[in-house]
C-alpha positions in Angstrom: 6.1 10.7 14.4 3.5 11.7 11.8 1.6 14.9 12.4 -1.2 13.8 10.2 -4.0 11.8 11.7 -6.3 11.9 8.7 -6.5 12.6 5.0 -7.1 16.2 4.0 -10.3 15.4 2.0 -12.6 12.4 1.5 -11.0 9.4 -0.1 -12.2 8.3 -3.5 -11.6 4.7 -4.5 -10.1 4.5 -8.0 -11.7 1.0 -8.4 -15.2 2.6 -7.9 -14.4 5.3 -10.5 -13.3 2.6 -12.9 -16.3 0.5 -12.3 -18.7 3.4 -12.9 -17.7 3.3 -16.6 -16.6 6.9 -16.9 -15.7 8.0 -20.3 -13.3 10.7 -19.0 -11.2 10.6 -15.8 -11.8 13.3 -13.1 -9.4 16.3 -13.2 -7.9 15.2 -10.0 -6.1 12.4 -11.9 -5.0 14.3 -15.0 -1.2 14.9 -14.9 0.4 18.1 -16.2 1.5 17.7 -19.8 5.2 17.2 -19.0 4.3 14.2 -16.7 2.0 12.4 -19.0 3.1 9.0 -20.3 4.1 9.0 -23.9 2.1 5.9 -24.8 2.9 4.1 -28.0 -0.1 4.4 -30.2 -2.2 1.2 -30.2 -2.2 0.7 -34.0 1.6 0.5 -34.3 1.9 -2.4 -31.9 5.1 -0.8 -30.4 6.9 -1.4 -33.7 8.3 2.1 -33.7 9.0 2.2 -30.0 12.7 3.0 -29.9 13.2 1.8 -26.4 14.3 -1.8 -26.6 16.8 -1.8 -23.8 15.8 -4.4 -21.2 16.7 -4.6 -17.5 19.0 -7.5 -16.8 17.5 -10.9 -16.0 19.8 -12.8 -13.6 19.6 -16.5 -12.9 20.3 -16.9 -9.2 20.7 -20.6 -9.6 24.3 -19.9 -10.3 24.8 -19.0 -6.6 23.7 -22.4 -5.4 26.1 -24.4 -7.6 29.6 -25.9 -7.1 30.6 -24.3 -10.4 33.0 -21.6 -9.2 33.1 -19.8 -12.6 29.3 -19.6 -12.8 29.1 -18.5 -9.2 31.5 -15.6 -9.8 29.8 -14.7 -13.1 26.4 -14.5 -11.3 27.8 -12.2 -8.5 29.4 -10.1 -11.3 26.0 -9.7 -13.1 24.3 -8.6 -9.9 27.1 -6.1 -9.2 26.9 -4.6 -12.6 23.1 -4.4 -12.4 23.2 -2.6 -9.1 25.7 -0.1 -10.4 24.3 0.5 -13.8 20.6 -0.1 -13.5 19.5 -0.2 -9.9 16.9 -2.7 -11.2 17.1 -6.4 -12.3 14.8 -9.4 -12.6 15.7 -12.6 -10.9 14.8 -16.2 -11.8 15.5 -19.4 -9.9 15.3 -17.2 -6.8 14.1 -20.1 -4.6 10.5 -19.0 -4.1 7.9 -21.5 -5.2 5.9 -20.4 -8.2 2.8 -21.9 -6.5 3.2 -19.6 -3.5 3.7 -16.6 -5.8 0.5 -17.4 -7.7 -1.5 -18.1 -4.5 -0.3 -14.8 -3.0 -1.5 -12.9 -6.1 -4.8 -14.7 -6.1 -5.4 -14.0 -2.4 -5.0 -10.3 -3.1 -7.1 -10.4 -6.3 -9.9 -11.9 -4.1 -9.4 -9.1 -1.6 -9.8 -6.4 -4.3 -12.9 -8.2 -5.6 -14.7 -7.9 -2.2 -17.6 -5.5 -1.9 -16.4 -2.0 -1.3 -18.0 -1.8 2.2 -16.0 -4.8 3.3 -12.7 -3.3 1.9 -13.5 0.0 3.5 -13.6 -1.6 6.9 -9.8 -1.6 6.5 -9.5 2.0 5.3 -6.1 3.5 6.2 -5.0 6.8 7.6 -1.8 8.7 7.0 -0.8 8.0 10.6 0.9 4.6 9.7 -0.5 4.1 6.2 -1.4 0.5 7.2 -4.6 -0.9 5.6 -6.6 -0.1 2.4 -5.5 3.2 0.8 -5.9 5.3 -2.3 -3.4 8.1 -2.0 0.2 8.8 -1.0 0.8 12.3 0.5 -1.5 14.6 2.4 -1.4 17.8 0.3 -5.0 19.0 -0.1 -6.0 19.3 -3.8 -2.9 17.3 -5.0 -3.1 15.5 -8.4 -3.6 11.8 -7.6 -2.5 8.5 -9.1 -4.8 6.0 -10.7 -4.4 3.2 -8.1 -5.6 1.8 -4.8 -3.4 -0.3 -2.5 -3.1 -2.3 0.7 -0.2 -1.8 3.0 0.9 -3.9 6.0 3.9 -4.4 8.3 5.4 -7.9 8.5 8.5 -7.3 10.6 10.0 -6.5 13.0 7.5 -8.3 15.3 6.9 -5.1 17.3 5.3 -3.5 14.3 3.2 -6.4 13.1 -0.4 -5.6 13.8 -2.9 -8.2 12.7 -5.8 -5.9 13.2 -4.5 -4.0 10.2 -4.3 -7.1 8.0 -7.3 -7.9 5.7 -9.9 -10.2 7.2 -9.1 -13.4 5.3 -9.6 -17.0 6.1 -6.9 -18.6 8.2 -5.6 -20.5 5.1 -5.3 -17.2 3.2 -3.5 -15.5 6.0 -1.0 -18.4 6.1 -0.3 -17.8 2.4 0.5 -14.2 3.2 2.7 -15.2 6.1 4.6 -17.7 4.0 5.0 -15.2 1.2 6.4 -12.5 3.5 8.7 -15.0 5.3 10.2 -16.1 1.9 10.6 -12.4 0.9 12.6 -11.7 4.1 14.8 -14.7 3.3 15.5 -13.5 -0.2 16.2 -9.9 1.0 18.7 -11.2 3.6 20.4 -13.2 0.9 20.6 -10.3 -1.4 21.9 -8.0 1.3 24.9 -10.3 1.9 25.5 -10.6 -1.8 25.4 -6.8 -2.2 27.9 -6.4 0.7 30.3 -9.0 -0.7 30.1 -7.3 -4.1 31.4 -4.1 -2.5 34.4 -6.0 -1.2 33.0 -5.8 2.3 32.1 -8.4 5.0 28.8 -10.0 4.1 26.9 -8.7 7.2 27.9 -5.1 6.8 24.7 -3.8 5.0 22.5 -5.9 7.3 24.2 -4.5 10.4 23.7 -0.9 9.0 20.0 -1.8 8.8 20.1 -2.6 12.5 20.6 -6.4 12.1 18.2 -9.1 11.0 16.0 -8.9 14.1 15.4 -5.2 13.7 15.2 -4.7 10.0 11.8 -3.8 8.7 9.7 -5.6 6.1 6.4 -4.4 4.7 4.1 -5.3 1.9 2.3 -2.9 -0.5 -0.1 -4.5 -2.8 -0.9 -2.2 -5.8 -4.2 -2.4 -7.6 -4.4 -0.4 -10.9 -8.0 -0.5 -12.2 -8.7 -0.1 -15.9 -8.5 3.5 -17.0 -10.5 5.1 -19.9 -7.8 7.7 -20.5 -4.4 6.1 -19.7 -2.5 8.7 -21.7 -3.5 11.4 -19.2 -2.6 9.8 -16.0 -0.2 7.4 -14.2 -0.8 4.5 -11.8 2.1 5.6 -9.8 4.0 8.9 -10.3 7.8 8.9 -10.8 9.7 8.2 -7.6 12.7 6.2 -6.3 11.9 3.9 -3.4 12.7 5.5 -0.1 13.6 2.3 1.7 16.4 -0.3 1.4 15.5 -3.0 -1.1 12.3 -3.7 -3.0 11.2 -7.0 -4.4 8.3 -6.8 -6.8 6.0 -9.6 -7.9 4.7 -8.0 -11.1 1.5 -8.8 -13.0 2.7 -11.1 -15.8 -0.4 -10.4 -17.9 -0.1 -6.6 -18.0 3.2 -4.8 -18.2 3.0 -1.4 -16.5 6.3 -0.7 -14.6 8.6 1.7 -16.4 12.2 2.5 -15.3 14.0 5.7 -16.2 17.0 4.8 -18.4 20.3 6.6 -18.5 19.1 8.7 -21.5 16.0 9.7 -19.5 13.8 7.5 -21.7 11.2 5.4 -19.9 11.8 1.7 -20.4 8.8 -0.7 -19.9 9.8 -3.8 -17.9 8.5 -7.0 -19.5 8.3 -9.5 -16.7 9.8 -12.9 -17.3 7.6 -15.9 -16.2 7.7 -16.2 -12.4 10.5 -13.7 -12.1 10.8 -11.2 -9.3 12.0 -7.7 -9.9 14.6 -6.4 -7.5 15.4 -2.7 -7.1 17.8 -0.7 -4.9 16.2 1.9 -2.6 17.5 5.3 -1.5 18.9 3.9 1.8 21.2 1.6 0.0 22.2 4.3 -2.4 23.2 6.4 0.6 24.9 3.6 2.5 27.0 2.7 -0.6 27.8 6.4 -1.3 26.0 6.1 -4.6 28.0 3.1 -5.9 24.6 1.3 -6.1 21.8 3.4 -7.7 18.2 3.9 -6.6 16.5 4.6 -9.9 13.3 6.5 -10.7 10.4 4.4 -11.9 6.7 4.9 -12.5 3.6 2.8 -13.5 1.4 3.3 -16.5 -2.2 2.0 -16.6 -4.2 0.1 -19.2 -7.5 0.9 -20.8 -8.4 -2.8 -21.1 -7.1 -4.6 -18.1 -6.7 -4.2 -14.4 -3.3 -4.8 -13.0 -2.1 -6.1 -9.6 1.4 -6.3 -8.2 3.0 -7.1 -4.8 5.9 -4.9 -3.6 7.9 -6.1 -0.6 10.0 -3.3 1.0 13.0 -4.2 3.1 14.1 -1.3 5.2 16.5 -0.2 8.0 15.3 0.1 11.5 13.6 3.5 11.8 15.8 5.3 14.2 19.3 4.3 13.1 21.4 7.0 11.5 22.0 6.2 7.8 25.1 7.6 6.1 27.7 6.4 3.7 29.6 3.3 5.1 33.0 4.4 6.5 34.7 1.6 4.5 33.5 3.3 1.3 34.5 6.8 2.1 38.0 7.9 1.0 39.8 11.0 0.1 39.0 10.4 -3.5 35.4 9.6 -2.9 34.2 11.7 0.1 30.7 11.1 1.7 28.0 12.3 -0.7 25.2 12.3 1.9 24.6 13.8 5.3 23.2 11.5 8.0 19.5 10.9 8.4 17.3 8.2 9.8 14.8 6.1 7.8 11.9 7.4 9.9 12.8 11.0 9.1 13.4 10.2 5.4 10.1 8.3 5.0 8.2 11.3 6.4 9.0 13.2 3.2 7.3 10.7 0.9 4.4 10.3 3.3 3.6 14.0 3.3 4.7 15.1 -0.1 3.8 11.9 -2.0 6.0 10.5 -4.8 8.3 13.2 -6.1 11.0 12.0 -8.5 14.3 11.8 -6.7 14.0 15.2 -5.1 14.5 14.0 -1.5 17.7 12.1 -1.8 19.1 15.0 -3.8 18.4 17.3 -0.9 20.5 15.2 1.4 23.6 15.5 -0.8 26.3 17.0 1.5 27.5 20.5 0.5 30.7 20.1 -1.4 
């Protein structure tokens, strides 16, 4: 397991920095030139922003209808999005808008608590669960402009209520319901992704270790206002190390950017009450790169704080993950060597977010 019991240096809460009304951000947060976001200048109102491509918005209602044509069309849209984008928004996904709003409000309330109450939940790099402000344990590393809260929801053996925020029973039930609905949606998507590969619908789920053993965790991202957004990032470029991610974005403040095929960063404009689905590295490996796990990052705002909820659905930690044998042929040999999710995740947890460097290291020698 993790060699690191503690952070290499004292943790600084970005929210505290933001609230101290700094005019300039500390050097710890200033990215090297090549990594700084190229923000459209405020006075042009994005008029000259050449990136107009938008990630697909898919209406999942088509899957729950008797209209066979519509059903097939919806599956096809999902298939195309997984292959070409690795990212898509979903509407009519079956989750109640009220629950989505309440979950967001619950976490806004948490981040509004006095710092000493939040710090009672301070996390360590051992399991990352709790209230955190950095990814990676490299001393002196350049940091991202965000705080977060991370918790395990499933499997039951990993769920530890002592690591959850101290909320009223009512609030805790909202979080439970939210995570339960997320798992349902993930299980649904897993079977759709399998069918779209021409495989039996439980094949990806079984590769994750089955429904009982698959992992689900929630990371709530809090991006405080930043006086110099052009110098830093809320989250550095990375592809998600896990299986499937479902993001409930901040509808008021866009911040998520996806790396397009021409290397341009595309800002995702969330549709009302949509969820954003993206493929993680484990599914890219299992599908032998048919489905793509795409690099993304988060930019921050000078005027508004931003909050998002990312639900990660992952394979059981100790199961070997490698391209599914059904997808490996003479013409398309296995692109990746075998690894486990536990081993894989260690990389992100020690190095922090690093583009797609890790999955590329696992490419089998040709």
